[in-house]
C-alpha positions as CSV (number, residue, x, y, z in Angstrom):
1,M,1.5,4.4,-21.2
2,P,-1.8,4.1,-19.3
3,S,-4.1,1.2,-20.1
4,P,-7.2,1.9,-22.3
5,R,-9.6,3.7,-20.0
6,P,-12.8,1.7,-19.5
7,R,-16.0,3.6,-20.4
8,G,-19.6,3.3,-19.3
9,P,-21.3,1.7,-16.2
10,L,-20.3,-1.8,-17.1
11,A,-16.7,-0.9,-17.3
12,R,-16.8,1.0,-14.0
13,F,-18.4,-2.0,-12.5
14,A,-15.4,-4.1,-13.6
15,L,-13.0,-1.7,-12.0
16,A,-14.8,-2.2,-8.7
17,T,-14.5,-6.0,-8.9
18,L,-10.8,-6.7,-8.4
19,S,-11.6,-8.5,-5.2
20,L,-14.7,-10.0,-3.6
21,V,-15.7,-9.0,-0.1
22,A,-17.4,-10.8,2.8
23,L,-20.6,-9.8,4.6
24,V,-19.9,-8.0,7.8
25,G,-21.2,-7.6,11.3
26,A,-19.8,-7.9,14.7
27,T,-20.4,-6.6,18.3
28,L,-18.5,-5.8,21.4
29,A,-19.0,-8.7,23.8
30,A,-19.0,-9.6,27.5
31,P,-16.4,-9.8,30.2
32,A,-13.5,-12.2,29.8
33,P,-13.9,-15.7,31.3
34,A,-11.3,-17.2,33.6
35,M,-8.7,-19.7,32.5
36,S,-10.1,-23.2,32.1
37,A,-8.6,-26.4,33.6
38,G,-5.4,-24.6,34.4
39,H,-4.6,-23.9,30.8
40,P,-4.8,-20.5,29.0
41,D,-7.8,-20.1,26.7
42,S,-6.1,-19.9,23.2
43,T,-9.0,-17.8,22.0
44,L,-8.2,-15.0,24.5
45,V,-5.4,-12.6,23.6
46,R,-4.3,-9.4,25.2
47,V,-3.3,-6.7,22.8
48,T,-2.1,-3.2,23.6
49,D,-5.6,-1.8,23.7
50,G,-7.4,-4.5,25.6
51,T,-8.4,-8.2,25.6
52,I,-10.0,-9.9,22.5
53,R,-11.7,-13.2,22.1
54,G,-11.4,-15.0,18.8
55,T,-12.2,-18.6,17.6
56,A,-10.2,-21.8,17.1
57,D,-11.0,-24.7,14.9
58,G,-8.1,-27.1,15.9
59,A,-5.9,-26.0,13.0
60,A,-6.0,-22.3,13.2
61,R,-7.0,-19.4,15.5
62,T,-8.9,-16.5,14.0
63,F,-9.4,-13.0,15.4
64,Q,-11.6,-10.7,13.4
65,G,-12.7,-7.1,13.5
66,I,-9.9,-5.8,15.7
67,P,-9.7,-1.9,15.7
68,Y,-6.3,-0.6,14.8
69,A,-7.2,3.1,14.6
70,A,-10.0,5.3,15.8
71,P,-13.1,5.5,13.7
72,P,-12.3,8.1,11.0
73,V,-15.6,9.9,11.3
74,G,-16.8,13.5,12.0
75,E,-13.7,15.7,12.5
76,L,-11.5,12.7,11.8
77,R,-12.8,12.2,8.3
78,F,-10.0,12.7,5.8
79,R,-7.4,13.0,8.6
80,A,-4.5,10.7,9.3
81,P,-5.6,7.7,11.4
82,Q,-5.7,8.4,15.1
83,P,-5.0,6.0,18.1
84,V,-7.7,3.6,19.3
85,D,-9.3,4.2,22.7
86,R,-8.6,1.3,25.1
87,W,-11.7,-0.8,25.9
88,Q,-12.9,-2.5,29.1
89,G,-13.8,-6.1,29.3
90,T,-13.3,-8.3,26.2
91,L,-13.7,-7.3,22.6
92,D,-15.7,-9.9,20.6
93,A,-13.3,-10.8,17.7
94,T,-15.3,-13.8,16.5
95,A,-16.8,-12.0,13.4
96,P,-15.7,-9.3,11.0
97,R,-16.7,-5.7,11.5
98,S,-17.8,-3.2,8.9
99,Q,-16.1,-2.9,5.6
100,C,-15.2,0.7,4.5
101,A,-17.8,2.8,2.8
102,Q,-18.2,1.7,-0.8
103,L,-20.9,1.2,-3.5
104,G,-22.0,-2.4,-4.1
105,N,-20.8,-3.9,-7.3
106,G,-23.2,-6.8,-7.8
107,T,-20.7,-9.6,-6.8
108,G,-21.6,-10.0,-3.2
109,N,-20.0,-6.8,-2.1
110,P,-22.8,-4.8,-0.4
111,T,-23.2,-1.0,-0.5
112,T,-22.3,0.5,2.8
113,F,-21.9,4.1,4.0
114,D,-20.4,3.2,7.3
115,E,-17.1,5.0,7.8
116,D,-16.2,3.2,11.1
117,C,-14.1,0.6,9.3
118,L,-10.5,0.6,10.4
119,Y,-10.3,-3.0,11.4
120,L,-8.0,-5.9,10.8
121,N,-8.2,-9.7,11.1
122,V,-5.5,-12.1,12.3
123,T,-5.2,-15.8,11.5
124,T,-2.5,-17.8,13.2
125,P,-1.8,-21.6,13.3
126,A,-2.9,-23.4,16.4
127,G,-0.6,-25.7,18.3
128,R,3.0,-25.4,19.3
129,S,4.1,-22.8,16.8
130,A,1.2,-20.5,17.7
131,R,2.2,-20.6,21.4
132,N,5.7,-19.4,20.8
133,A,6.6,-15.9,19.4
134,G,8.7,-16.0,16.3
135,L,6.5,-16.8,13.4
136,P,6.8,-14.7,10.2
137,V,3.9,-12.2,9.8
138,M,2.2,-11.5,6.5
139,V,0.0,-8.4,6.1
140,W,-2.4,-8.5,3.2
141,I,-3.6,-5.3,1.5
142,H,-6.7,-6.1,-0.7
143,G,-7.4,-4.9,-4.2
144,G,-10.5,-3.3,-5.6
145,S,-9.4,-0.3,-7.7
146,F,-9.3,1.7,-4.4
147,L,-13.1,1.6,-4.6
148,T,-14.1,-1.7,-3.0
149,G,-12.8,-4.4,-0.9
150,N,-12.6,-5.8,2.6
151,G,-9.8,-7.7,4.4
152,A,-12.3,-10.1,5.9
153,T,-13.1,-11.5,2.5
154,Y,-9.8,-13.4,2.4
155,D,-9.6,-16.8,4.1
156,A,-6.0,-16.9,5.3
157,S,-6.2,-20.3,6.9
158,K,-4.3,-22.2,4.3
159,L,-1.4,-19.7,4.3
160,A,-1.3,-19.7,8.1
161,T,-1.5,-23.5,8.7
162,Q,0.5,-24.8,5.7
163,G,3.0,-22.0,5.8
164,D,3.3,-21.7,9.6
165,V,2.8,-17.9,9.4
166,V,0.6,-15.3,11.1
167,V,-1.6,-13.6,8.5
168,V,-3.2,-10.2,9.0
169,T,-5.7,-8.8,6.6
170,I,-6.7,-5.2,6.8
171,N,-9.3,-2.6,5.8
172,Y,-8.3,0.9,4.7
173,R,-10.4,3.8,3.6
174,L,-11.6,3.7,0.0
175,G,-12.9,6.2,-2.6
176,P,-12.9,9.9,-1.5
177,F,-12.4,8.9,2.2
178,G,-9.0,7.4,1.4
179,F,-7.9,9.3,-1.6
180,L,-9.4,12.8,-1.8
181,A,-6.6,15.4,-2.1
182,H,-7.6,19.1,-1.7
183,P,-5.4,22.0,-0.8
184,A,-7.6,22.9,2.1
185,L,-7.4,19.5,3.8
186,G,-3.7,19.6,4.4
187,T,-3.4,15.8,4.1
188,S,-3.5,13.3,1.2
189,N,-3.1,9.6,0.8
190,A,-5.1,8.9,4.0
191,A,-5.5,5.3,2.9
192,L,-1.7,4.8,2.7
193,L,-1.5,6.2,6.2
194,D,-4.2,3.7,7.3
195,Q,-2.1,0.9,5.9
196,Q,0.9,2.1,7.8
197,A,-1.1,2.5,11.0
198,A,-2.1,-1.2,10.6
199,L,1.6,-2.1,10.1
200,R,2.4,-0.2,13.3
201,W,-0.3,-2.1,15.1
202,V,1.3,-5.4,13.9
203,R,4.7,-4.3,15.2
204,R,3.2,-3.6,18.6
205,N,1.0,-6.8,18.8
206,A,2.6,-9.5,16.6
207,R,4.1,-11.3,19.6
208,A,0.7,-11.7,21.2
209,F,-0.3,-14.0,18.3
210,G,3.0,-15.8,18.1
211,G,4.5,-13.6,15.4
212,N,7.8,-11.9,15.1
213,P,7.4,-8.1,14.7
214,R,10.8,-7.9,13.1
215,N,9.9,-10.4,10.3
216,V,6.9,-8.8,8.5
217,T,6.0,-9.2,4.8
218,V,3.5,-6.8,3.3
219,F,1.7,-8.3,0.2
220,G,-1.2,-7.3,-2.0
221,E,-2.9,-7.6,-5.4
222,S,-4.0,-5.0,-8.0
223,A,-4.7,-1.9,-6.0
224,G,-3.1,-3.8,-3.1
225,S,0.0,-4.2,-5.2
226,A,0.1,-0.5,-6.0
227,S,-0.2,0.0,-2.2
228,V,2.7,-2.4,-1.6
229,C,4.9,-0.5,-4.0
230,A,3.9,2.8,-2.4
231,N,4.8,1.5,1.0
232,V,8.2,0.3,-0.3
233,A,8.8,3.9,-1.5
234,S,7.3,5.7,1.6
235,P,9.7,7.2,4.2
236,S,7.0,6.9,6.8
237,A,6.8,3.1,6.3
238,R,10.5,2.6,6.9
239,G,11.2,-0.3,9.3
240,L,7.6,-1.5,9.3
241,F,8.3,-4.5,7.1
242,Q,11.2,-6.5,5.8
243,R,9.8,-8.0,2.6
244,A,7.2,-7.2,0.0
245,I,5.1,-9.2,-2.5
246,A,3.4,-7.1,-5.2
247,Q,0.9,-9.0,-7.4
248,S,-0.4,-7.6,-10.6
249,Y,0.5,-3.9,-10.6
250,S,3.9,-2.9,-11.5
251,C,6.1,-0.9,-9.1
252,T,7.3,1.2,-12.0
253,A,3.8,2.2,-13.1
254,G,3.2,6.0,-12.8
255,L,0.9,7.5,-10.2
256,A,-0.9,10.9,-10.3
257,S,0.9,13.9,-9.0
258,L,-0.3,15.6,-5.9
259,A,-1.0,18.8,-7.9
260,T,-3.1,16.8,-10.4
261,A,-5.0,15.1,-7.5
262,Q,-5.6,18.4,-5.7
263,A,-7.0,19.9,-8.9
264,A,-9.4,17.0,-9.3
265,G,-10.2,17.3,-5.6
266,T,-11.1,21.0,-6.0
267,S,-13.5,20.1,-8.9
268,Y,-14.9,17.3,-6.8
269,A,-15.6,19.7,-3.8
270,T,-17.4,22.0,-6.1
271,A,-19.5,19.1,-7.6
272,V,-20.7,18.1,-4.1
273,G,-21.5,21.7,-3.2
274,C,-18.5,22.4,-1.0
275,A,-16.8,25.1,-3.0
276,D,-17.2,27.4,0.1
277,D,-16.1,26.6,3.6
278,T,-14.7,23.5,2.0
279,V,-13.2,21.5,4.9
280,A,-16.3,21.9,7.2
281,C,-18.6,21.1,4.3
282,L,-16.7,18.0,3.2
283,R,-16.6,16.7,6.7
284,T,-20.4,17.1,7.2
285,T,-21.7,16.0,3.8
286,D,-23.3,12.6,4.0
287,A,-21.2,9.6,2.9
288,E,-23.6,8.5,0.2
289,T,-23.4,11.9,-1.6
290,L,-19.6,11.8,-1.4
291,L,-19.4,8.2,-2.7
292,R,-21.8,8.7,-5.6
293,A,-20.1,11.8,-6.8
294,W,-16.6,10.2,-6.7
295,T,-15.2,9.6,-10.2
296,G,-12.1,7.9,-9.1
297,G,-8.7,8.6,-7.7
298,A,-5.9,6.8,-6.1
299,L,-2.5,7.3,-4.6
300,A,-0.9,10.7,-5.3
301,V,2.9,11.4,-5.5
302,G,3.9,14.4,-3.4
303,G,4.0,15.2,0.3
304,T,5.8,13.4,3.1
305,A,4.2,10.0,2.9
306,L,5.0,9.5,-0.8
307,P,7.4,12.1,-2.1
308,Q,8.6,10.1,-5.1
309,E,7.2,7.7,-7.7
310,P,7.8,4.2,-6.3
311,G,9.8,3.3,-9.4
312,D,12.0,6.4,-9.1
313,A,12.5,5.8,-5.4
314,I,13.6,2.2,-6.1
315,A,15.9,3.2,-8.9
316,S,17.5,5.9,-6.9
317,G,18.1,3.8,-3.9
318,T,15.9,6.0,-1.6
319,A,13.2,3.4,-1.3
320,N,13.0,1.2,1.8
321,R,15.5,-1.6,1.3
322,V,13.4,-4.8,1.4
323,D,13.4,-8.1,-0.5
324,L,10.7,-8.1,-3.3
325,M,8.6,-10.8,-4.9
326,H,6.8,-9.3,-7.9
327,G,4.7,-10.8,-10.7
328,N,1.5,-10.7,-12.8
329,T,-0.8,-13.1,-14.6
330,L,-0.3,-14.2,-18.2
331,D,-3.6,-12.8,-19.5
332,E,-4.2,-9.8,-17.2
333,N,-6.4,-7.8,-19.6
334,R,-8.8,-10.5,-20.5
335,L,-10.8,-9.1,-17.6
336,F,-10.9,-5.5,-18.8
337,I,-10.7,-5.4,-22.6
338,P,-14.0,-7.3,-23.0
339,L,-15.7,-4.9,-20.7
340,Q,-14.4,-1.9,-22.6
341,Y,-14.9,-3.2,-26.2
342,G,-17.5,-6.0,-25.8
343,T,-17.0,-9.6,-26.4
344,A,-18.4,-9.3,-30.0
345,L,-15.5,-7.1,-31.2
346,T,-15.0,-7.5,-34.9
347,A,-11.7,-7.7,-36.8
348,A,-12.3,-4.3,-38.3
349,Q,-12.9,-2.9,-34.8
350,Y,-9.7,-4.6,-33.6
351,T,-7.8,-2.8,-36.3
352,G,-9.4,0.5,-35.5
353,A,-8.6,0.1,-31.8
354,I,-4.9,-0.6,-32.5
355,M,-4.6,2.3,-35.0
356,A,-6.3,4.7,-32.6
357,R,-4.0,3.7,-29.8
358,F,-0.6,3.4,-31.6
359,G,-1.0,5.8,-34.5
360,P,1.6,5.4,-37.2
361,A,3.1,2.4,-35.3
362,G,-0.2,0.6,-35.5
363,D,0.6,-1.3,-38.7
364,G,3.6,-2.9,-37.1
365,V,1.5,-3.9,-34.1
366,L,-1.1,-5.5,-36.3
367,A,1.7,-7.4,-38.1
368,R,3.1,-8.7,-34.8
369,Y,-0.4,-9.5,-33.4
370,P,-2.4,-10.5,-36.5
371,V,-6.1,-11.0,-35.6
372,D,-6.4,-14.4,-37.3
373,A,-3.7,-15.8,-35.0
374,Y,-6.1,-15.6,-32.0
375,A,-9.4,-17.2,-31.1
376,S,-11.2,-13.9,-31.5
377,P,-10.5,-10.2,-32.0
378,V,-11.2,-9.5,-28.4
379,I,-8.6,-12.1,-27.4
380,A,-6.1,-10.5,-29.8
381,L,-6.7,-7.0,-28.3
382,S,-6.5,-8.4,-24.7
383,T,-3.2,-10.0,-25.6
384,V,-1.7,-6.8,-26.9
385,F,-2.5,-5.0,-23.7
386,S,-1.6,-7.9,-21.4
387,D,1.8,-7.8,-23.0
388,Y,2.3,-4.0,-23.1
389,G,0.7,-0.7,-22.3
390,S,-0.8,-1.0,-18.8
391,P,0.3,-1.1,-15.2
392,L,-0.7,-4.8,-15.3
393,S,1.2,-5.8,-18.4
394,T,4.1,-8.2,-18.6
395,C,6.6,-5.7,-20.1
396,T,5.7,-3.1,-17.4
397,H,6.4,-5.7,-14.8
398,V,9.7,-6.7,-16.5
399,D,10.7,-3.1,-16.3
400,A,10.1,-3.2,-12.5
401,Y,12.1,-6.4,-12.1
402,E,15.0,-4.8,-13.9
403,V,14.9,-1.6,-11.8
404,A,14.5,-3.4,-8.5
405,S,17.2,-6.0,-9.2
406,A,19.6,-3.2,-10.0
407,S,19.1,-1.5,-6.6
408,R,21.5,-2.1,-3.8
409,G,20.9,-4.7,-1.2
410,A,17.5,-6.1,-2.4
411,H,16.8,-9.6,-3.5
412,V,14.1,-9.8,-6.3
413,F,12.1,-12.9,-7.3
414,A,9.7,-12.6,-10.3
415,Y,6.8,-14.8,-11.3
416,Q,4.0,-15.1,-13.8
417,F,0.8,-17.1,-13.0
418,Q,-0.2,-19.0,-16.2
419,D,-3.0,-21.4,-15.4
420,R,-5.5,-20.7,-18.1
421,T,-8.0,-23.1,-16.6
422,A,-8.3,-21.0,-13.4
423,D,-11.8,-19.7,-12.6
424,P,-12.2,-16.0,-13.7
425,L,-13.3,-13.2,-11.4
426,I,-16.0,-12.4,-14.0
427,P,-16.7,-15.1,-16.7
428,L,-16.8,-13.0,-19.8
429,L,-15.1,-15.2,-22.5
430,G,-16.4,-18.7,-21.9
431,T,-13.5,-21.1,-22.2
432,Q,-11.1,-18.3,-23.3
433,N,-11.0,-16.3,-20.0
434,G,-7.4,-17.5,-19.6
435,A,-5.1,-16.5,-16.7
436,A,-6.9,-13.1,-16.3
437,H,-6.4,-10.5,-13.7
438,A,-7.0,-11.9,-10.1
439,T,-7.1,-15.6,-11.2
440,E,-4.2,-16.4,-8.9
441,L,-6.0,-15.3,-5.7
442,P,-8.1,-18.5,-5.0
443,F,-4.8,-20.4,-5.1
444,L,-3.7,-18.4,-2.0
445,F,-7.1,-17.7,-0.4
446,P,-9.4,-20.8,-0.9
447,G,-12.9,-20.2,-1.9
448,L,-12.5,-16.5,-2.8
449,F,-14.5,-16.9,-6.0
450,G,-15.2,-19.6,-8.6
451,D,-16.1,-23.3,-8.1
452,G,-13.1,-24.5,-6.2
453,L,-9.8,-25.9,-7.4
454,S,-9.2,-29.2,-9.2
455,P,-6.7,-31.7,-7.7
456,E,-4.1,-30.4,-10.1
457,Q,-4.8,-26.9,-9.1
458,E,-4.7,-27.8,-5.5
459,R,-1.1,-29.0,-6.0
460,L,-0.2,-25.7,-7.7
461,S,-1.9,-23.9,-4.8
462,D,0.2,-25.9,-2.3
463,A,3.3,-24.9,-4.2
464,M,2.4,-21.2,-4.3
465,V,1.6,-21.2,-0.6
466,A,5.0,-22.8,0.1
467,Y,6.8,-20.3,-2.1
468,W,4.9,-17.2,-0.6
469,T,5.4,-18.3,3.0
470,S,9.0,-19.4,2.7
471,F,9.8,-16.0,1.1
472,A,8.1,-14.4,4.1
473,A,10.1,-16.6,6.5
474,H,13.5,-16.3,5.0
475,G,13.5,-14.0,2.0
476,R,14.0,-17.0,-0.3
477,P,10.9,-18.7,-2.0
478,Y,11.4,-22.5,-1.9
479,G,9.5,-25.7,-1.1
480,K,10.5,-29.3,-0.6
481,G,10.4,-31.1,-4.0
482,L,9.5,-27.9,-5.8
483,P,11.5,-26.4,-8.8
484,H,14.2,-24.0,-7.8
485,W,13.1,-20.3,-7.9
486,Q,16.2,-18.4,-8.8
487,E,16.8,-14.7,-7.9
488,Y,16.0,-12.4,-10.8
489,D,19.0,-11.5,-12.9
490,G,17.4,-11.1,-16.3
491,A,14.1,-11.6,-18.1
492,S,14.7,-15.4,-18.4
493,D,14.6,-15.7,-14.6
494,V,10.8,-15.5,-14.2
495,L,9.1,-18.5,-12.5
496,A,6.1,-19.6,-14.5
497,L,3.3,-21.1,-12.3
498,D,1.2,-23.5,-14.3
499,L,-0.4,-27.0,-14.3
500,P,1.8,-29.9,-15.3
501,A,-0.3,-30.5,-18.5
502,T,0.6,-27.0,-19.8
503,G,4.2,-26.7,-18.7
504,G,4.1,-26.9,-15.0
505,I,6.3,-24.8,-12.7
506,R,9.4,-23.7,-14.6
507,T,11.7,-20.8,-15.4
508,E,10.6,-18.8,-18.5
509,D,11.7,-15.8,-20.5
510,V,8.4,-13.9,-20.2
511,A,9.9,-10.8,-21.9
512,A,10.5,-12.7,-25.1
513,A,7.0,-14.2,-25.0
514,A,5.5,-10.8,-24.6
515,H,7.7,-9.2,-27.3
516,C,9.1,-6.7,-24.8
517,G,12.1,-6.0,-27.0
518,Y,9.8,-4.9,-29.8
519,W,7.7,-2.7,-27.4
520,S,10.9,-1.2,-26.0
521,Q,12.0,-0.2,-29.5
522,L,8.6,1.2,-30.2
523,G,8.8,3.3,-27.1
């Protein structure tokens, strides 16, 4: 079942805040300097399209704002990504370039109507390892409900330096520019094709940064996780990566059909005044008009890039055969339910919401989730939908683990992030924010949001970085002195990630904790 659909401007604001984004701005720079003191300048790298200059701080080298496809503007708007023109001289890669066109959401993510945005960023460890090709490569796909986000937001230095990996963070087209489907356009899922163009760039250029183009892991959170699952299922992504990490969006969650998406696109074209001469009109209408009229839309199933639902492709064995790490957070919907129903939800309103959603089965749900067992009615309702009923929920993820682990030749590792003291993306519930959606992100990307990690959280962060990067390196998550993470072979094989005071890192039966057997019987 789909999750409760948020209503009103505040809820739409929440849907556009699944990841924070950085301020942008960069320029093309001057000619390349010569070698210094007989040694190569580690901030200069030659890629297939020219030379770039990045920065080095002693521990890591960073290269930002590298174009991986031509600007998707004018006649290229809505089209599949096209090759980059080679440049002369040296490209200044010391600062990020433009994020993709999006509406600001009040959390440091500015409004921009710039469509010249197909850029990526590379962070690689300095020193011996960075000078020798062979490091694992991790390609990050950001979240943001397919409405907001920017690869440059994510500081990948901890992953790169502690995990000895090359990390690439990417932009891809958002909103109508990445997801508009219309019969007249002839293409759909432009954003998915952007992601695959970035992965092809990585395959061509990984060695220039010390990376192994045959050892690539694609990973992402929320909308980025949905993208990871789609790429796992996509025939056009075959061979572009060997492993996948999907965080907080289940690979068995349903997506819209192409027919549904095209019908919505037809209505959208009419709404922006493009019912006639549709393609030319859509390509010449200003970006602001297109963004402000967009009511939402995401990946669509149908066509050559995504012919099957990801869950169906995995179950049938037609998906790309890659190892999978998959997981969610314990209290996913403590971000969304308060925005839909308000933090002052009453017990009577809780009962009404349950009955409205589950009909005759509502009495049984209320008996299993009695309102007085929770700190507040809004926590009770958030718990119901964190356990079951949305693409983020625990039981939906358990379904995905079961399907993936039953497929041939794939190794599956499942986790649940459970630190209820983690800083929230939006502090809605005081001390009861819990391990809400996105709370694991600062443990992988320091400083993303919140006030920083405590010493205990830093140790959990170190463990997560070790697990994530060792999985990227060898297909097996492990770390010296860390608890063993066993391959998934049943719901009791999920690794809980928590602080020592509240259970630590341990194996847990998350399906039992989330009453998945009950929900399965309920249907």
